[in-house]
C-alpha positions in Angstrom: 5.7 31.8 8.3 4.6 28.8 10.4 7.4 27.0 12.3 6.9 23.8 14.3 9.6 22.2 16.4 9.3 18.5 17.4 11.4 17.7 20.4 12.0 14.6 22.5 11.2 12.3 19.6 12.6 9.0 18.4 13.5 9.9 14.9 12.9 6.9 12.6 15.1 7.6 9.5 14.6 5.1 6.6 17.5 6.7 4.6 20.2 6.4 7.2 18.4 3.3 8.8 18.7 4.9 12.3 16.4 5.1 15.3 17.8 7.9 17.5 16.5 10.5 19.9 16.4 13.9 18.4 14.3 16.8 17.1 12.9 18.0 13.9 12.1 21.5 12.7 9.4 22.3 10.1 8.7 25.7 8.4 5.9 26.3 6.0 5.3 22.6 5.3 9.0 21.7 4.7 11.6 20.1 6.9 14.4 22.7 7.5 16.6 21.1 10.2 17.3 18.0 12.2 18.6 18.1 15.8 18.8 21.9 15.9 17.7 24.4 18.6 14.1 25.4 18.5 13.6 28.8 16.7 12.2 31.5 18.9 9.0 31.8 16.9 8.3 28.0 16.8 5.3 26.1 18.1 7.0 23.4 20.2 5.6 19.8 20.2 7.0 17.6 22.9 6.8 14.1 21.6 7.5 12.5 25.0 9.7 9.8 23.4 7.2 8.7 20.8 8.4 7.8 17.3 8.4 10.4 14.5 8.7 9.0 11.0 7.9 9.9 7.4 4.2 9.6 6.6 3.2 6.3 4.9 2.8 6.3 1.1 0.2 3.6 0.5 0.2 2.2 -3.1 -2.9 0.4 -4.2 -5.7 2.1 -2.2 -9.2 1.6 -3.6 -11.5 4.6 -3.2 -14.9 3.6 -4.6 -15.6 6.8 -6.4 -17.0 6.8 -9.0 -19.7 4.2 -8.8 -19.7 2.7 -5.3 -19.4 5.7 -3.0 -21.4 3.8 -0.4 -18.4 1.6 0.1 -15.7 4.4 0.4 -15.5 8.1 -0.5 -12.4 10.3 -0.8 -13.6 12.0 2.4 -13.9 8.8 4.5 -10.7 7.3 3.0 -8.8 10.5 3.7 -9.9 10.5 7.3 -9.0 6.8 7.7 -5.7 7.3 6.1 -4.8 10.2 8.4 -5.8 8.1 11.5 -3.5 5.4 10.2 -0.4 7.6 9.6 -0.9 7.5 5.8 -0.1 10.8 4.2 -0.3 9.8 0.6 -2.8 7.4 -1.0 -2.0 6.1 -4.5 -5.4 5.1 -5.7 -6.4 2.2 -7.9 -8.4 2.6 -11.1 -10.6 -0.5 -10.7 -13.8 1.6 -10.0 -17.2 1.6 -11.7 -16.6 2.8 -14.4 -12.8 2.3 -14.4 -10.4 5.2 -14.6 -9.4 4.7 -18.3 -9.9 8.2 -19.8 -8.4 11.7 -19.0 -12.0 12.8 -18.2 -12.5 10.1 -15.6 -9.0 10.8 -14.1 -9.8 14.6 -13.9 -13.0 13.7 -12.0 -11.0 11.7 -9.5 -8.4 14.4 -9.1 -11.0 17.1 -8.5 -12.9 15.0 -6.0 -9.7 14.2 -4.1 -8.6 17.8 -4.0 -11.9 18.9 -2.4 -12.6 15.9 -0.1 -9.4 14.3 1.0 -7.3 15.6 3.9 -4.2 13.6 2.7 -2.4 13.6 -0.6 -4.0 11.6 -3.4 -2.1 10.3 -6.5 -4.4 8.5 -8.9 -3.5 5.6 -11.2 -5.2 4.8 -14.5 -6.0 1.5 -16.2 -3.5 -0.1 -18.5 -6.2 -1.3 -20.9 -9.6 0.2 -21.8 -12.3 -1.0 -19.4 -9.7 -3.3 -17.9 -10.7 -5.7 -20.6 -7.2 -6.6 -21.6 -7.8 -6.1 -25.3 -6.8 -2.5 -26.1 -4.4 -0.3 -24.2 -5.5 3.1 -22.9 -4.1 6.5 -24.1 -1.1 6.4 -21.8 0.4 9.6 -23.0 -2.8 11.7 -22.4 -3.4 10.0 -19.1 0.2 10.9 -18.0 -0.5 14.5 -18.9 -3.7 14.4 -16.9 -1.8 13.3 -13.8 -1.7 9.5 -13.7 1.3 8.3 -11.7 1.1 4.6 -12.9 -0.9 2.2 -15.0 -2.6 -1.0 -13.8 -5.6 -3.2 -14.4 -5.4 -4.3 -10.8 -6.3 -7.9 -10.2 -7.6 -8.3 -13.7 -4.6 -9.9 -15.4 -3.9 -8.9 -19.0 -4.0 -12.4 -20.4 -3.1 -11.5 -24.0 0.7 -11.4 -24.1 0.8 -9.4 -27.3 -1.5 -6.6 -25.8 0.7 -6.5 -22.7 3.9 -6.4 -24.7 2.6 -3.5 -26.8 1.5 -1.6 -23.7 4.8 -2.1 -21.9 6.7 -1.0 -25.1 4.6 2.2 -25.3 4.9 2.8 -21.5 8.7 2.4 -21.8 8.8 5.1 -24.5 7.1 7.6 -22.2 8.8 6.5 -19.0 5.5 5.4 -17.5 5.3 2.9 -14.6 3.3 -0.3 -15.1 1.9 -2.2 -12.1 1.1 -5.8 -12.7 -0.6 -8.5 -10.7 1.5 -11.7 -11.1 -1.0 -14.6 -11.5 -1.6 -17.1 -14.2 -5.2 -16.3 -15.1 -6.1 -19.8 -16.1 -4.8 -21.5 -13.0 -6.3 -18.9 -10.7 -9.7 -18.7 -12.3 -12.5 -19.5 -9.8 -10.1 -20.1 -6.9 -10.7 -18.6 -3.5 -8.0 -20.1 -1.3 -4.5 -21.5 -1.8 -4.2 -25.2 -2.5 -3.2 -27.4 0.4 -4.6 -29.5 3.2 -6.7 -26.7 4.6 -8.4 -26.1 1.2 -9.1 -29.8 0.8 -10.6 -30.1 4.3 -12.9 -27.1 3.7 -13.8 -28.2 0.2 -12.9 -24.9 -1.3 -11.5 -24.4 -4.8 -7.8 -23.6 -4.6 -5.0 -22.1 -6.6 -1.4 -23.4 -6.6 1.3 -20.9 -5.4 2.9 -21.8 -8.8 0.3 -19.6 -10.5 2.1 -16.5 -9.0 5.5 -17.8 -10.1 4.2 -18.5 -13.7 2.6 -15.0 -13.9 5.8 -13.3 -12.7 8.0 -15.4 -15.1 5.9 -14.2 -18.0 6.0 -10.6 -17.0 9.8 -10.7 -16.4 10.3 -12.1 -19.9 8.3 -9.2 -21.3 10.4 -6.8 -19.3 13.5 -8.3 -20.9 12.0 -7.7 -24.3 10.6 -4.2 -23.7 12.8 -2.6 -21.0 9.7 -1.1 -19.2 9.5 0.0 -15.6 7.4 -2.6 -13.7 6.1 -3.1 -10.2 4.6 -6.3 -9.1 1.7 -5.3 -6.8 1.9 -8.4 -4.6 4.5 -11.1 -4.3 3.2 -13.5 -1.6 4.8 -16.9 -2.2 8.3 -18.3 -1.6 8.3 -19.8 -5.1 8.2 -16.4 -6.8 11.2 -14.9 -4.8 14.1 -16.5 -6.8 12.7 -15.2 -10.1 12.3 -11.7 -8.6 15.9 -11.9 -7.2 17.3 -12.9 -10.6 15.4 -10.2 -12.4 16.8 -7.6 -10.1 20.3 -9.0 -10.3 20.0 -8.9 -14.1 19.3 -5.2 -14.0 15.7 -5.2 -15.0 13.6 -2.2 -13.8 11.5 -4.2 -11.5 10.2 -3.7 -7.9 7.7 -5.7 -5.8 5.2 -5.1 -3.1 3.1 -7.0 -0.6 0.0 -6.3 1.4 0.1 -6.2 5.2 -2.5 -9.0 5.3 -0.2 -11.4 3.5 2.7 -10.5 5.9 0.7 -11.0 9.1 -1.9 -13.7 8.3 -1.9 -17.2 6.8 -4.4 -19.5 5.1 -5.4 -21.1 8.4 -6.9 -17.8 9.5 -9.8 -18.5 7.1 -10.9 -21.0 9.7 -14.6 -21.7 9.4 -15.1 -19.8 6.2 -14.5 -16.3 7.6 -15.1 -14.1 4.6 -13.2 -11.1 6.0 -10.1 -13.2 5.3 -10.9 -13.7 1.6 -8.3 -11.8 -0.3 -6.8 -11.5 -3.8 -4.5 -13.3 -4.0 -5.6 -15.7 -1.3 -3.8 -16.0 2.0 -0.8 -18.3 1.8 0.9 -20.9 4.0 2.9 -20.1 7.0 6.1 -21.1 5.2 5.3 -18.6 2.5 4.5 -15.9 5.0 7.8 -16.4 6.8 9.7 -16.3 3.4 8.1 -13.0 2.4 8.8 -11.4 5.8 12.4 -12.3 5.3 12.3 -10.8 1.7 10.9 -7.5 3.1 13.5 -7.4 5.8 16.3 -8.0 3.3 14.9 -5.5 0.8 14.0 -8.0 -2.0 10.4 -7.1 -1.6 10.5 -3.3 -1.7 7.1 -2.0 -0.6 4.5 -2.9 2.1 1.0 -1.5 1.5 -2.5 -2.0 2.8 -4.1 -3.0 -0.5 -7.2 -1.2 1.0 -10.3 -2.8 -0.7 -13.6 -1.7 0.9 -16.6 -4.1 0.6 -20.0 -3.6 2.0 -21.7 -6.0 4.4 -23.9 -7.5 1.8 -21.0 -8.6 -0.4 -19.2 -10.2 2.5 -22.1 -11.9 4.3 -22.2 -14.6 1.7 -20.8 -18.2 1.4 -17.1 -18.1 1.1 -16.9 -18.9 -2.6 -19.4 -16.2 -3.5 -18.2 -13.4 -1.1 -16.3 -10.4 -2.5 -12.5 -10.5 -1.9 -10.6 -7.8 -0.1 -10.1 -6.0 3.2 -9.8 -2.4 4.4 -6.4 -1.5 5.7 -5.7 2.2 5.9 -6.0 2.4 9.7 -4.6 -1.0 10.4 -1.5 -1.0 8.2 0.8 0.5 10.8 -0.2 -1.4 13.9 -0.3 -4.7 12.0 3.1 -4.0 10.5 4.4 -3.3 14.0 3.7 -7.0 14.8 6.9 -7.7 12.7 8.9 -5.2 14.8 7.6 -6.7 18.1 8.5 -10.2 16.9 12.1 -9.0 16.0 11.6 -9.8 12.3 12.3 -6.3 11.1 13.4 -3.0 12.7 11.5 0.3 12.5 13.9 2.1 10.0 13.7 -0.9 7.6 9.9 -1.1 8.0 9.6 2.6 7.1 11.9 2.1 4.2 9.2 -0.3 2.9 6.2 1.9 4.0 7.5 5.4 3.0 10.9 5.7 1.3 10.7 3.0 -1.3 7.2 4.0 -2.5 8.5 7.6 -2.8 11.5 6.4 -4.9 9.2 4.4 -7.1 7.0 7.4 -7.9 9.8 9.9 -7.9 8.3 11.8 -4.9 10.3 14.1 -2.6 8.5 12.6 0.4 9.2 9.5 2.4 12.2 10.8 4.3 13.2 13.2 7.1 15.8 15.2 5.2 16.1 18.9 4.8 13.8 20.3 2.1 11.6 17.2 2.1 7.8 17.9 2.6 6.7 17.7 6.2 4.5 14.6 5.8 4.9 13.0 9.2 3.5 10.4 11.5 4.0 10.4 15.3 3.1 7.1 17.0 3.6 5.1 20.1 4.8 1.7 18.9 4.0 -0.1 22.1 0.5 1.2 23.0 -1.8 -1.9 23.2 -5.4 -2.0 22.1 -8.0 -4.4 20.8 -9.4 -3.4 17.4 -13.1 -2.8 17.2 -14.0 -2.6 13.5 -17.0 -0.3 14.3 -14.4 2.4 15.3 -12.8 2.4 11.9 -13.3 5.7 9.9 -13.7 3.9 6.6 -17.3 3.5 5.4 -16.7 -0.2 5.0 -15.6 -2.2 8.0 -14.4 -5.4 6.4 -11.2 -5.9 8.4 -9.7 -9.3 9.3 -8.2 -7.7 12.4 -11.6 -7.2 14.2 -11.1 -8.3 17.8 -7.3 -8.7 17.3 -4.8 -7.5 19.9 -2.5 -5.0 18.3 0.2 -2.6 19.4 0.9 0.8 18.0 -1.2 3.8 18.1 -1.0 6.9 15.9 -0.8 10.1 17.9 -0.6 12.6 15.1 -0.4 12.9 11.4 0.9 16.0 9.4 0.5 16.7 5.7 2.8 19.5 4.4 3.2 20.6 8.0 -0.5 20.8 8.7 -1.9 18.5 11.4 -4.7 16.3 9.9 -5.1 13.9 12.8 -4.6 13.9 16.5 -4.5 16.5 19.2 -1.6 18.0 21.1 0.5 15.4 22.8 1.9 17.9 25.3 -1.0 17.5 27.8 
């Protein structure tokens, strides 16, 4: 049996919402005790006051296998995740070809098992080919290991198709992840409407498109009773509808990417394509509203929405450039900006990064309780650094944080008690 005892740590507990000095004991990949004496046979790791928290469960990671392995592979994504304190990647099915059959899902699962040093949980598409016309074989895909169903940013525009898919998913207890946007209003847009969009002459989309998309999906949830997660809620106008749906007892949760929490539409500046995202960056008023929603628990989950793009697809005029940014390694230090600005505390942050994603997917991880898997991240929340995108372990380097001053460095990451990143911090 392998026993590891972490001592002199700041234990970040998202269940009890506490941040206290203490210790943690792990045996054979499972947490066995908190604040107990070190067993005689244990390997002792002195954390020197660094923070020890549940590993991050990142929902919505794109690994570009199959089809675009030059952008990101399971090997490179796993290494980047470990370096960022992410112990579980929940991967998107918007690959080429998309993950819409049990055979494609089996390929992803096998590749992940062989190549990734962190846990990988694959999602499958909700409709075949992400075309929005015919739902996939949800039951067979569940049996093959799909943890959720989504067409990603490709909105299912046909309400009848979506209602049928939600009804079928409800009968099987499957989770559906939607992208709340009105497809008509958002078509062709690359920024949010406003003074900045007008000054730059860029086609914009009203924040109301998100509200309209969410309203439609909520109405279908009332009709079908399905389990539903909105992948990104980024505007103040969508928050009242989300709050009402939760208050009315619908099975709905919501997430947001770290980029929408820490950046705004002005960051696009002179057509900087690394800041082109889906949905586009919002106003500062929207950003402050969604930060408050995360701190209050209305928005449940914070994720990276990791979307690797190669240099050729980003080095284009802003309207033509591919949307998306990598985020596995920058998720934690960027999120710590909110902590350093006193907008959220560490336990509540890790409730959104770890505990709530675990609840959503019915996982035993995301907590530091006895019998939970020892998926852990040890980090110094105050360590300053300037991000150099060339040092990122992802194959693609399309981060909006290149050159940014950040605080928070991961010292070690463990998956089921096995160290997958970092060296001993005892030296």
